C-alpha positions as CSV (number, residue, x, y, z in Angstrom):
1,M,87.6,75.7,119.8
2,S,87.5,75.9,123.3
3,L,87.3,79.9,123.6
4,P,83.8,81.6,123.1
5,V,83.5,83.6,119.6
6,V,82.2,86.9,119.3
7,A,81.6,88.3,115.8
8,L,81.5,91.8,114.8
9,I,78.9,92.3,111.9
10,G,77.6,95.4,109.8
11,R,77.6,97.4,106.6
12,P,81.1,98.9,105.4
13,N,82.5,101.8,107.1
14,V,80.4,101.6,110.5
15,G,83.6,101.1,112.3
16,K,83.8,97.5,113.1
17,S,87.8,97.3,112.6
18,S,88.5,100.1,114.6
19,L,86.2,98.7,117.4
20,F,88.0,95.6,116.8
21,N,91.2,97.2,117.7
22,R,89.7,98.9,120.7
23,I,88.9,96.0,122.1
24,V,91.9,94.2,121.3
25,G,94.1,96.7,122.5
26,H,96.4,97.6,119.1
27,D,96.0,98.0,115.7
28,T,95.2,94.4,114.5
29,A,93.0,95.0,112.0
30,I,93.7,97.2,108.7
31,V,91.7,100.4,109.3
32,S,91.2,102.7,106.2
33,D,88.9,105.1,104.4
34,E,88.2,102.6,101.6
35,P,85.5,100.2,102.0
36,G,86.0,97.0,101.8
37,T,89.4,96.9,103.5
38,T,88.5,94.3,105.6
39,R,87.9,91.0,103.6
40,D,88.2,87.7,105.3
41,R,86.9,87.0,108.7
42,H,89.9,87.9,111.1
43,F,90.2,86.1,114.5
44,T,92.5,87.4,117.4
45,R,92.2,86.4,121.2
46,A,90.5,89.5,123.2
47,E,90.4,89.5,127.3
48,W,88.3,91.6,129.4
49,N,88.0,90.9,133.3
50,G,89.3,87.8,133.2
51,R,87.5,86.0,130.4
52,A,89.3,85.4,127.3
53,F,87.4,85.0,124.0
54,W,87.8,85.2,120.2
55,L,87.0,88.6,118.3
56,V,86.1,88.2,114.7
57,D,86.1,90.8,112.4
58,T,84.2,90.7,109.3
59,G,84.3,92.3,106.1
60,G,81.0,95.0,105.2
61,L,78.1,93.2,104.4
62,R,76.3,94.8,101.0
63,E,73.2,93.0,100.6
64,D,72.0,94.6,97.4
65,S,75.6,94.2,95.4
66,T,76.4,91.5,92.9
67,L,80.0,91.9,92.8
68,P,81.8,88.7,93.0
69,M,83.9,90.1,96.2
70,D,80.7,91.0,98.0
71,L,79.4,87.8,97.5
72,E,82.0,86.1,99.0
73,I,82.2,88.5,101.8
74,R,78.5,87.7,102.3
75,K,79.3,84.0,102.5
76,Q,82.3,84.4,104.7
77,V,79.9,86.8,107.1
78,K,77.1,84.1,107.3
79,Q,79.8,81.5,108.4
80,A,81.1,83.6,110.6
81,I,77.6,84.0,112.2
82,D,77.4,80.2,112.0
83,E,80.3,79.8,114.4
84,A,80.1,82.5,116.6
85,D,78.7,82.5,120.1
86,L,77.8,86.0,120.6
87,L,77.3,88.6,117.8
88,L,77.7,92.4,117.8
89,L,75.9,94.4,115.1
90,V,77.7,97.3,114.7
91,L,75.9,100.7,113.6
92,D,76.8,104.2,112.7
93,S,75.0,106.4,115.3
94,Q,75.7,109.5,112.5
95,V,74.0,108.0,109.8
96,G,71.1,106.2,112.1
97,V,69.1,102.9,111.0
98,H,70.1,102.4,107.2
99,P,67.7,100.1,105.3
100,S,70.0,97.4,105.0
101,D,70.4,97.3,108.8
102,A,67.0,95.8,109.4
103,R,67.9,93.1,106.9
104,V,71.2,92.2,109.1
105,A,69.4,92.5,112.3
106,E,66.7,89.9,110.6
107,L,69.7,87.6,109.7
108,L,71.1,87.7,113.2
109,R,67.6,87.1,114.7
110,N,67.3,84.1,112.2
111,S,70.6,82.5,113.3
112,G,69.0,81.9,117.1
113,K,72.2,83.3,118.4
114,P,72.3,86.0,121.4
115,W,73.1,89.5,119.9
116,M,73.4,92.9,120.9
117,V,73.2,96.3,119.0
118,V,76.7,98.7,119.3
119,A,75.7,102.3,118.6
120,N,79.3,103.2,117.2
121,K,80.7,106.8,116.7
122,V,78.8,108.2,119.8
123,D,81.3,110.7,121.2
124,D,79.2,112.2,123.1
125,P,75.7,110.5,124.5
126,R,74.1,113.8,125.4
127,T,74.5,115.4,121.8
128,T,74.2,112.0,119.9
129,D,70.6,110.3,119.3
130,Y,71.0,106.8,118.9
131,Y,67.8,105.6,120.5
132,E,66.0,104.6,116.9
133,F,68.0,101.5,117.0
134,Y,65.8,100.1,119.7
135,K,63.5,99.5,116.8
136,L,65.5,96.8,115.7
137,G,64.4,94.4,118.8
138,A,67.6,93.7,120.5
139,G,67.1,95.6,123.3
140,D,69.3,98.3,124.9
141,P,71.7,99.6,122.1
142,H,75.2,100.1,123.6
143,P,76.8,103.5,122.9
144,V,80.4,103.4,122.3
145,S,83.0,105.2,120.5
146,A,85.7,103.0,118.9
147,T,88.2,106.0,117.6
148,N,88.7,107.2,121.4
149,G,87.6,104.4,123.5
150,K,84.7,106.1,125.2
151,M,81.9,103.8,127.0
152,S,84.2,100.8,125.3
153,G,84.5,99.3,128.9
154,D,80.7,99.5,129.5
155,L,80.2,97.6,126.1
156,L,82.8,94.8,127.4
157,D,81.3,94.7,130.6
158,E,77.9,93.9,129.0
159,L,79.8,91.6,126.3
160,V,81.5,89.1,129.1
161,K,78.2,88.7,130.9
162,M,76.6,87.5,127.5
163,L,79.4,85.0,127.0
164,P,78.9,81.2,128.0
165,A,80.3,79.5,130.7
166,P,84.1,79.3,130.4
167,H,85.5,75.9,129.2
168,P,88.3,74.5,131.7
169,D,90.6,74.2,128.1
170,E,90.9,78.0,127.7
171,L,94.4,78.4,129.5
172,K,95.8,75.7,127.2
173,E,99.0,76.6,125.4
174,L,98.2,76.9,121.9
175,L,101.0,76.0,118.9
176,R,100.7,79.1,116.5
177,V,101.6,78.2,112.9
178,S,101.7,81.0,110.1
179,V,101.6,80.3,106.2
180,I,103.9,82.3,104.8
181,G,104.7,83.3,101.0
182,R,104.5,85.6,98.4
183,P,101.0,86.6,96.9
184,N,99.1,84.3,94.8
185,V,101.1,81.0,95.6
186,G,97.8,79.5,97.0
187,K,98.2,80.2,101.0
188,S,94.2,80.4,101.6
189,S,93.7,77.5,99.4
190,F,96.1,75.6,101.2
191,I,94.7,76.3,104.6
192,N,91.1,75.8,103.4
193,K,92.1,72.4,102.0
194,L,93.7,71.7,105.4
195,L,91.1,72.7,107.2
196,G,88.0,71.3,105.2
197,A,86.0,74.7,105.2
198,E,85.9,77.6,103.0
199,R,87.1,79.9,105.8
200,L,89.6,82.2,103.5
201,V,88.6,84.3,100.5
202,V,90.3,82.6,97.9
203,S,90.4,84.6,94.4
204,E,92.7,84.8,91.6
205,I,93.5,88.6,92.1
206,A,96.5,88.8,93.7
207,G,96.6,90.3,97.1
208,T,93.1,89.0,98.3
209,T,94.6,88.5,101.7
210,R,95.4,91.8,103.4
211,D,95.4,90.9,107.0
212,A,96.8,87.7,108.8
213,I,93.8,85.7,109.8
214,D,93.8,83.4,113.0
215,T,91.7,80.4,112.4
216,P,91.7,78.0,115.3
217,F,92.0,74.2,114.8
218,T,92.3,70.9,116.3
219,Y,94.6,68.1,115.4
220,H,95.5,64.6,117.4
221,G,94.1,66.8,120.5
222,R,96.9,69.4,119.8
223,E,95.1,72.9,119.6
224,M,96.7,75.2,117.0
225,I,96.2,78.5,115.4
226,F,96.7,78.7,111.7
227,V,97.6,82.2,110.5
228,D,97.2,82.8,106.7
229,T,99.0,85.9,106.3
230,A,99.1,88.8,103.2
231,G,101.8,88.0,100.6
232,L,105.2,89.7,101.5
233,R,106.0,92.0,98.1
234,R,109.3,93.6,97.2
235,Q,109.1,96.6,99.1
236,A,109.6,98.6,96.0
237,R,106.1,97.3,95.1
238,I,104.3,98.4,98.3
239,D,103.6,101.5,97.3
240,D,100.2,102.2,99.1
241,G,99.1,102.2,102.9
242,I,97.3,99.1,102.9
243,E,99.9,97.2,101.4
244,F,102.4,98.6,103.4
245,Y,100.5,97.7,106.7
246,S,99.8,94.0,105.3
247,A,103.6,93.5,105.1
248,L,104.1,94.8,108.3
249,R,101.7,92.5,110.1
250,T,103.3,89.4,108.1
251,R,106.5,89.9,109.9
252,R,104.3,90.2,112.8
253,A,102.8,87.3,112.3
254,I,106.2,85.6,112.0
255,D,107.2,87.1,115.3
256,R,104.1,85.9,117.2
257,S,104.6,82.4,115.6
258,D,106.2,79.2,116.7
259,I,106.3,77.5,113.5
260,C,106.0,79.3,110.1
261,I,104.9,76.8,106.6
262,L,106.5,78.8,103.8
263,M,104.7,78.3,100.6
264,I,106.2,78.6,97.0
265,D,105.0,77.9,93.6
266,A,106.3,74.8,92.2
267,T,105.9,75.8,88.3
268,E,108.2,78.9,89.6
269,G,111.0,77.8,91.8
270,L,112.4,79.4,94.6
271,H,112.4,83.2,94.2
272,N,114.9,85.6,96.0
273,Q,111.6,86.6,97.8
274,D,110.9,83.4,99.2
275,L,114.2,83.0,100.5
276,K,113.7,86.7,102.1
277,I,111.0,85.6,103.6
278,A,112.5,82.0,104.7
279,T,115.3,83.8,106.3
280,L,112.9,86.4,108.4
281,A,111.2,83.3,109.8
282,W,114.7,81.4,110.8
283,E,116.6,84.3,111.8
284,A,113.4,85.0,114.2
285,G,114.1,81.6,116.0
286,R,111.0,80.1,114.2
287,G,110.3,76.5,113.1
288,L,110.2,76.1,109.4
289,I,108.2,73.7,106.9
290,M,108.9,74.1,103.3
291,V,105.4,73.4,101.2
292,V,106.1,73.1,97.2
293,N,102.5,73.9,96.1
294,K,101.1,73.5,92.6
295,W,103.0,70.3,92.3
296,D,100.5,68.4,90.1
297,L,101.5,71.1,87.7
298,K,105.1,70.4,87.5
299,E,106.8,68.2,84.9
300,K,108.8,65.6,86.7
301,D,110.2,62.5,87.2
302,D,111.1,60.3,90.4
303,K,114.4,62.2,91.0
304,T,112.6,65.9,90.5
305,A,111.6,66.5,94.2
306,A,115.2,65.7,95.6
307,K,116.5,68.0,92.7
308,F,114.4,70.5,93.7
309,E,115.3,70.4,97.4
310,K,119.3,70.2,96.8
311,E,118.7,73.4,94.7
312,C,117.0,75.3,97.2
313,A,119.9,74.3,100.3
314,E,122.5,75.5,97.5
315,K,120.9,79.1,97.6
316,A,120.4,78.7,101.5
317,P,122.2,75.9,103.1
318,Y,119.8,76.0,106.4
319,L,117.4,74.7,104.1
320,R,119.0,71.3,104.3
321,F,117.8,70.7,107.9
322,V,114.2,72.0,107.0
323,P,112.0,69.4,105.9
324,F,109.7,69.6,102.2
325,V,106.6,68.8,101.2
326,F,105.3,68.8,97.9
327,T,101.6,69.5,97.7
328,S,98.5,70.6,95.7
329,A,96.4,72.7,97.3
330,L,93.6,72.0,94.6
331,T,93.5,68.4,94.8
332,G,94.7,67.9,98.4
333,M,97.7,65.9,97.4
334,R,100.1,65.3,100.9
335,V,97.9,68.2,102.3
336,T,97.4,66.5,105.5
337,K,101.2,65.7,105.6
338,V,101.9,69.0,106.5
339,L,99.7,68.4,110.2
340,D,102.1,65.8,110.8
341,L,105.1,67.6,109.9
342,I,104.0,70.5,112.3
343,Q,103.7,68.0,115.3
344,T,107.3,67.0,114.3
345,V,108.7,70.3,114.1
346,D,107.2,71.3,117.1
347,A,108.5,68.1,119.0
348,E,112.2,68.8,117.6
349,R,111.7,72.3,118.6
350,H,111.2,71.6,122.5
351,K,113.4,68.6,122.7
352,R,115.9,68.8,125.6
353,I,119.4,67.1,125.5
354,S,121.0,66.0,128.7
355,T,124.4,68.1,129.5
356,S,126.1,64.7,129.5
357,Q,125.1,63.9,126.5
358,V,126.2,67.2,125.0
359,N,129.5,67.0,126.5
360,D,130.0,63.7,125.0
361,A,129.1,64.8,121.7
362,L,131.5,68.2,121.9
363,Q,134.3,65.4,122.9
364,Q,133.7,63.4,119.7
365,L,133.8,66.2,117.4
366,L,136.8,67.7,119.5
367,A,138.4,64.2,118.8
368,R,137.6,64.5,115.0
369,R,138.7,68.1,114.6
370,Q,140.5,70.4,116.9
371,P,139.9,74.0,116.8
372,P,142.2,75.9,114.7
373,Q,144.6,78.0,117.0
374,A,144.8,81.7,116.8
375,A,148.4,83.4,116.7
376,G,149.7,84.0,120.2
377,H,146.5,82.5,121.6
378,E,145.6,78.6,122.7
379,I,141.8,78.1,122.0
380,K,140.4,75.0,123.9
381,L,137.2,74.3,124.2
382,N,136.1,72.7,127.6
383,Y,132.4,71.4,127.7
384,A,128.8,72.5,126.3
385,T,125.3,72.5,127.5
386,Q,121.8,72.8,126.1
387,V,120.6,76.3,127.8
388,E,117.1,76.9,125.6
389,T,114.6,75.2,123.7
390,N,112.3,77.0,121.4
391,P,114.4,77.2,119.6
392,P,117.3,74.9,120.7
393,T,120.2,76.4,121.9
394,I,123.6,75.2,122.8
395,A,126.4,77.1,124.8
396,V,130.1,76.0,124.4
397,F,132.8,77.0,126.8
398,G,136.0,77.9,126.2
399,N,139.2,79.8,127.2
400,N,139.0,82.2,123.9
401,P,135.7,81.7,122.9
402,D,135.9,85.1,120.8
403,K,138.9,83.7,118.7
404,L,137.1,80.7,117.5
405,Q,136.8,80.9,113.6
406,E,133.0,80.8,112.2
407,H,133.6,77.7,109.9
408,Y,134.7,75.7,113.1
409,V,131.3,77.1,114.7
410,R,129.6,75.5,111.5
411,Y,131.2,72.5,112.1
412,L,130.1,72.2,115.8
413,H,126.6,73.1,114.4
414,N,126.5,70.5,111.6
415,G,128.1,68.3,114.3
416,F,125.5,68.6,116.7
417,R,122.6,68.2,113.8
418,E,124.3,64.8,113.1
419,F,123.5,64.0,116.9
420,W,119.9,65.2,117.2
421,G,118.7,66.4,114.4
422,F,116.2,69.2,115.8
423,T,114.7,69.2,112.2
424,G,113.1,72.3,110.9
425,N,114.2,74.4,113.6
426,P,117.3,76.8,113.6
427,L,120.2,75.6,116.2
428,R,121.9,78.6,117.9
429,I,125.2,78.0,119.3
430,I,126.4,80.5,122.1
431,L,130.6,80.9,122.8
432,R,131.1,81.9,126.3
433,R,134.3,82.1,128.2
434,K,135.0,79.4,130.9
435,S,135.5,81.3,134.0
436,E,138.5,80.8,136.2
437,K,136.3,79.0,139.1
438,Q,135.3,76.6,136.6
């Protein structure tokens, strides 16, 4: 990972997520009065004074709790500490030094990493006593109000001074890959198996992942960001605030991604909600890979996979152009194959076809089948050219493009795909009127 990592550590409800949102500049982390809302490590790229870094929001540490979820959070926080270059111990200035704060401070001291104390909820330094935080032994506490932003600039100035020297790879373009799907189909287990580390909380409780979690990863020299998203439920079932914002951020994660991996449960087949999520990604112009998880639990023969793909394409014809991989996050079966598919879909996404090749293809398609004529209007297609990549877009010029019937546009679309594939990516056809000068 080329960017330095800054992790926010502390007890529940001291304002870590609010500070995270303040530094990032928008509401990325879910903020709620319900303790334990933030469960996973939450990575987001932040920048201050020209320095970029990963900011990590962690779940609140309850050192004395033996509840299973709290034990998982503690494990994740300790891993975040191991991976961080700088640690911010966020404390509540309205409460003062809590008995467990000293134990967390000891945890940070023992890590050997640079760390600083952030005294949050200091709305007015003249009336708030945060000086008892000196006793934690991390030097000057840095007062801030995450809610209204007071002194956040001063905090960031100090934060940037403590970052390690910039790495030359910081400005490299990263490939963003979102893992999307309904709740409890195994998205977090899949990413953990793929990355070879337990980076995301895995639980049998549906909806454990609430935020979109950004995890940096490098494969064959290509830097990627994996985003594990909260599962999208049907809107009627989203009845509390946290679920609503999780669904909203899943859609945002799709919008911010280059490629989406839609994970479905092999034992349940393709649900309408799966199709809805796939269509969201496809219509947004994102690359798409279908990962059929829990394939080890499916009764099958040598034709089951092909039949599964065919049934999916019957429900949504565009899935004919999407690669399928049948995996088991539990056993690791074919999981690493997804990394190669990501590289393939990314290459197809940026494929550029010369204008002469596109025109040759158009002439062959016209020779095969002429466009149907509209009453009283001659329809003639003159030439075509690729005008965009990411996603691939071909403009077709003619005299009456608005009269061209939809089924013929589909014929052109399928014909262009026969020539160049554009596997895993939507191919957009734009119809334009040929100008008189042309």
